[in-house]
C-alpha positions in Angstrom: 0.0 0.0 0.0 2.9 2.4 0.9 4.6 1.5 -2.4 1.4 2.3 -4.3 1.0 5.6 -2.5 4.6 6.6 -3.3 4.3 5.6 -6.9 1.1 7.7 -7.2 2.8 10.6 -5.5 5.7 10.4 -7.9 3.2 10.4 -10.9 1.4 13.4 -9.4 4.7 15.2 -8.9 5.8 14.5 -12.4 2.5 15.7 -13.9 2.6 18.9 -11.7 6.2 19.7 -12.8 5.3 19.1 -16.4 2.2 21.2 -16.2 4.0 24.1 -14.6 6.9 24.1 -17.0 10.4 25.4 -16.3 10.5 29.2 -16.3 14.3 29.4 -16.7 14.2 27.4 -20.0 13.7 29.7 -22.9 12.6 28.6 -26.3 15.6 28.5 -28.6 15.3 29.8 -32.1 16.0 27.3 -34.8 19.4 27.9 -36.5 19.5 28.3 -40.2 20.7 25.2 -42.0 24.3 25.1 -43.1 24.7 25.5 -46.9 26.0 21.9 -47.2 23.0 20.5 -45.4 20.7 22.6 -47.4 22.2 21.2 -50.6 22.8 17.5 -50.3 24.3 17.5 -53.9 27.2 19.7 -52.6 27.9 17.2 -49.8 27.9 14.4 -52.3 30.3 16.2 -54.6 32.7 16.9 -51.7 32.6 13.3 -50.6 33.4 12.1 -54.2 36.3 14.6 -54.5 37.7 13.4 -51.2 37.4 9.8 -52.3 39.1 10.6 -55.6 42.0 12.3 -53.7 42.4 9.3 -51.4 42.4 6.9 -54.3 45.1 9.0 -56.1 47.2 9.1 -52.9 46.8 5.4 -52.4 47.8 4.7 -56.0 50.8 6.9 -55.7 52.0 5.1 -52.5 51.5 1.8 -54.2 53.6 2.9 -57.2 56.4 4.2 -54.9 56.4 0.9 -53.0 56.5 -1.1 -56.3 59.4 1.0 -57.5 61.3 0.4 -54.3 60.7 -3.3 -54.5 61.8 -3.4 -58.2 65.0 -1.4 -57.4 65.7 -3.8 -54.5 65.2 -6.8 -56.8 67.5 -5.3 -59.4 70.1 -4.7 -56.7 69.9 -8.2 -55.5 70.1 -9.6 -59.0 73.2 -7.5 -59.7 75.1 -8.9 -56.8 
């Protein structure tokens, strides 16, 4: 019985707090959307450009590694 009363009092308190509201909380104005968010195509283009740059960088590193390995193989063959 005491548990039921305490639960009911908690519910009543929650309803009272909700009904009264919180005076220190002010309603915030919505911020204007960022240009990238407003234009999803611009975001997609940026992502594609970044992917292209990463792919080019990866290919460059792979070419450098292959050149080093080829030079090492030539050096070993020459000995």
